Each structure stands twice: as structure tokens, then as C-alpha cells.
N, C-alpha and C positions, 0 to 999 in steps of 0.2 A: 561509416557513417558522415552525414551530410554537413554541409559548411555550416548550414542554419541551424543544427545541434548545437554542434561549435561555438560558434558563436553566443547561443544562449548559456550553453556550461560556463565558457567564460567569464560570462557577464556577470551570472549569478554568483559563481565561487570568489570573484573580484569583490562582488557588490557585498556579500557576506564578510568577508574578510579586514574588508576599512572600517567595517564598526568598530566601535569603541569594543560593545560585548562580541566577538565572534562569533559566525553560524556557516554551518553550509545545510542547504537543504536536503532532505532524507531521501527524496526520490532521485539522489545523485550513487545511493547505496547502489545500486541495481545494473551493475555491469552486467555482463557473461560473470563474471568472476564471482562478485556479490551476489550475483541472482543464485547461485551453484553453491556459493555457505550458509546463505539462507535456507536452502533446502536440507541440508544438514541441524542446520539447524534446530525446524521443524521438528526433525526423529527425536530431540533430546527427551529425557526425564525431563528435565527442567521446566520444558518450554511447554504450555498447557493448549497455549490456545488453539494451535492448529488440531492437535487429534480431538479436545473437546469442541469444536466447530465441526468436524466431520461428526463427531457422532450425533450433536445433533441433526444435520443434516440428512445422515441415514436413520435417525429415528421418527423424523417429521417430514418425508418426502412425502409419504398421502398425502399428508393435512397441506403441503406447499398446492402439488397436484390440484389439489380441491379448486384451487383460486385462480388459475390456467385455464388456457383453449389452446388448442392443435396448432402445430404449424408455428409455433415460435422462431423470433430471430435474437438469440442471447448474443448479449455485450458484455463481455467481460471487462471490466474497468480495472485494468494492472494484469499482466497473465498470470497468475499466481499457482498454488499447488495445483498436479496434475490430478489428484485423487480426490478434489473437490468437484472441478467442473464436471470430471465424471458421473458423480452422482447425479448432476440433474440431465447429463446427455443419453445415461443409461434408463431414468426414470420421467421422464417430459416428453412429451412434444417438440421435439426441436428441429426446426427444418435448416436453420442458420446458426452458426458461432462463428462472433467475431470479437475475440481479446484483442484489445487495445494498449500497448505500451509503449516507452521509452527505450528498454533495451531491446536493440534490434535484432543481434545473435536468441536470449533468449526467448522472444517472439515465435523465431523460425524455428528453436529445436522442440520449444511446448507443442507449436502447432503439428510440427510432424509427428512427432508420439500422436497424437491425438489422431490422424487423417487416418494412421494404418487400421484404428481399427470400431473407424468410423466414418466411413466410406458413403455412410446414407446420407451424413449431414454433411454441408458445403460453409467448409472452415476459411476463412478466409480473413488470416492475421493483417490488421493495420498498425504502421508505426506509427506514434503520437502522445500525444501529452493530456491524459485526462485528466489533468488538473488544471489544464486550461479552458479555455470556451472550447466546448468540441464544434458548435455549429461553424466554428472559422477555420477548421481545420480539412475541409473538402472531405469530407466523410460521406460518401451516396447511401443516404440514412436510407430516402427516396425508396431503394432498392430491397429495401426490408420491410418487409410485415410483422406484426404482432409482437412488438420489439417489449422486450424484456431483461434489465441491468442486474448484474452481476458484479455485487463489490466486496468480496470476502476477506474474511484476514483479520479483522479492524483495523484495517488501515483508513475507516475515518478517524482514525482516532488522532493519527499525524496531524492532521488540521485543528488549527486555532479554535475553540468551539463559537468563537465571534465570525467564521468564516465556514461553517458548518452550512448553513442555512441555505447559503451563496452558492455552494458545491455542488448537493442535493438538487436544487434549484436548475442548476448548471446542465444536471444529467435527466431532469424530467425534461427541460427543454431540448432535447436531443433526443431523448425517446419518443417524446408527443405524449399529450392528452391521453390519459387511463392507460398507461404505459406502467410496466410493474418492475420493483426494484426489489433485489434479496442484498439483502445489507447484514454482515456480520461486526458486535460490538462487542467491547472487551468490558465486563462489570467491573462495580469496586471491591476489591477485594484484601484479604491480609495483607500486610507491608512486606511480610515475609516475602512469600509465593510468588508477588510479584519481584520482589529483587533477585532471587533465586532466577527466576525466567532470563532477568537481564542480564547476568555476572554466572552463566555456565564454566563449573567446573574446567570441562573441556578449552576454555577458551575461543570457541568459535563466534560469540559475540563480540569480543574483543579483535577477532580479528574482519570479522563482519565490519566494524563501527571503520576498523584504520585503513581499511582498504578502499574508503573514499582519496585518502589522502594521495595511494598505492597511484589510483585511477587519474587523479590530477597529475601525477606524476608520469605514466602513457601516454594522457589526452592531451594533456594543455602544455606538457614538457616542465612542471613543478621541480622543484629539487628539494620535497619533504622528504627528511632523512626519517624515519620509520620509527625505529631502536630509540628515539630521541622523543618518542611521544608513547601515550599510554590511554588505553579506555579506560572510562567510570560510567556507572550507571545509580542513580540516586531514583526515591521515589518521594516526590513532592505533596506532601498531605495533603498541604491547604488549595493545591489546584488539583487534585488527584489525577496526578499525571508521573509517569516514568520518562527520566529526563535523561538522554545521552549523549557523554562529552566525552571528547578527544583531551586531554592534560598536555602542554608543552613542560619535557623535565630540565629543561634549560633554558638558558636566554637564547636564541637564535631566530636567523632569518632567513627567507626563501622568496623566490625569485618566480613569478609568473609573466613568462613573458619578459620586461623589462620594467615589472613593479614590483617590487622590494613589500614584505612582510615582514615587521617585525613580532615573535611572540616571548612572552618576558616566564620566565619559570612558574611556572602553576597556574599559569594562561589558559582558562579556558576554548573551547572553541565546541558552542552548542552543535552538535549535529543533530538531534532527534528528539521532540515530545510522544507522548506516545497515551492519552487521555485514555481515562479508563471512569464510565457513567454508570448512572444508575437508569435501571430499566422506565423508570419514569419520567425521569430528566431528560433522556433522550428524546422518546415522542415528544416530550414538550420541542425540543429545538424541531421537530420533524415537520412539526403542524406551522411551523413560519417559513416554512419552505416549498409549499404546495403539495408537497405529498399528507396522506394521511396512512395511517395503521389499519395495517387488514387482519394482523394475528403476531405473535411474537413467540417465539419458545425459546427454554434455555436449558443447561443439562442440571439434572440433580445437585450439584454442588452450588449452583449459581454462580458459574464463572464467567460463564459467556453467553452470549445470545443472537438470535437469528431474528431477521425482523422481515417481514412481508409489506410493504408500502405500496398505493398504489396513488399515480399522481392527476391530482384532479384541476389543474390549471389548464 
């Protein structure tokens, strides 16, 4: 882990904890341990997004293929489930695969697994933050032709709708004119299904959420006592989003370096939003980003959707 990243982690965390309504950026869930826990969450019965997205990809890969050319360079924004990218690697004409992620160890592990099975594809993992401007991260984009982006897992739902267009435009500017983007979104559905997905019986989501505090202990020498904090997830029906929080179980204080942070009993730290969209609503957002929607596919329950976008600017 480099000093630049540690400084960014420190600054982002302290900025969030200084607020009246405390928060932590959800991108810091994904250290090596957090990524491993999330992989286990994806296998849970309650957690429908992963298996649903995989089934949509498998059932529609031939339709996706019709829109694409040969010798693609595919950039995955966040090194997610190996199962998803393998569907593309197995069925599309791909020359280069470039996963971009801030979890260095997970990125390395992810790429090593794929390298064994896809020796005919150049796999070049890049350590970086796709939430920042990719054009400023010294990525040798001109080394790759026929560029396509892959942004699965409804990760787009972690961003405020007001910044989604900007993020997509950043992707488009990075990939270039007439590039394509395959993106997954979680659709609006009944409240019970959503709450079950983020409050699983095995407690893995709770472990995942609280691991962010453990990470701060490991990497920033913080002194959170994890047993005095609790995970909770609620559905905000007004904003169509799941909110994940960590609740302080008593009045307590924590040090990060020499800075002291106070937590009241029942005070919350907001760790993640996961917005759910209607398909029409998301397509409208896409229009403001320079992309057009070429096609979209959903499952029979209309729980999830995959869209294929084209960057026109």
C-alpha cells in the first residue's frame, strides 16, 4: 500500500468522521478481507443481485456480442466476481483485460486466477481509484484499441444520482468516442426482498460493514472497539435506496493519530447507500452523461438489469 493511498484514506476517513452526521466512504469496504467477505455474501440465498446478474449475462451474451467487434480491450471498473468477467472472456473476442481496483491484494489474486485459464488474453491489472478521474492516473490508455468498459454488480447504485452522470462521463472520456460500457443496475422492488439482502441470517453483511472499522485499526492505527458497534441496514422508500449504518452502542471516543472522535450512544456512521432504479429512470440519467442506451436486458422477476451503452461524445 503506497503512502499516497494511505494519506487519501486518512483524509477521507477523518473528513467523514468530523461531520455532524458521520460517514465513511463505502469504497474502503474493499480491502483484502472485505473483498473476501463480500465474495461470500454473493453466494447467500438472500443476496439476489449476483446470481441474477450472472443469469442475465449468460442468457443474453449472444445479444451483447452482436453489438461488439473483435479484439476488444475490456476495462473492468472494480475487480468484482470472477464468474461475471469469465462470461465475457469466454464468449467475446477479447485481446486485453484490464481490471482497475483500489484493493491491491484482491486485484492481484483476481488476476492470477484468470491468468491461468486465459493465457491467450493479456491481463494487465491496474491499481487505481475508478471513482476519481481516470485520465489523471497515468493509465496507458492508448496502448489499447477497441475499448469497452464493464461496471457490474450495481456498484453504480453506491453513488448519488446527482453524480452518476459525471462518473459515467468520466468513464466515457477515459474509454473514448464510440466506446461501449456494460453496466448493471439494481431495480426497484419490494421492501422485504431488499432488507433481507442486506440483513442476512448468517451475519456476513454485518461482518462486512464492521470490517471497515477493523481496517481503520489496521491501517490508520485507530482504536475502535468493534464489540461496541452494530451493523444496521434500512430501506429509505422516499429515496429508493438501502442505507447501511454502523451504530455506536455507548458513549465512546476513538483516536486516529492524535485526533479524537466522539460517538454518542445510538449515534450512527453512514457507510453506504445503494440506490435502486426504474429502468426508464436510469436511461434518462444515462442521456445526461454522453452515452446512449443500445439495449437492456432484465430477469423474469425484473429484479435487475444490464444495459449496453455507447459513448457518443
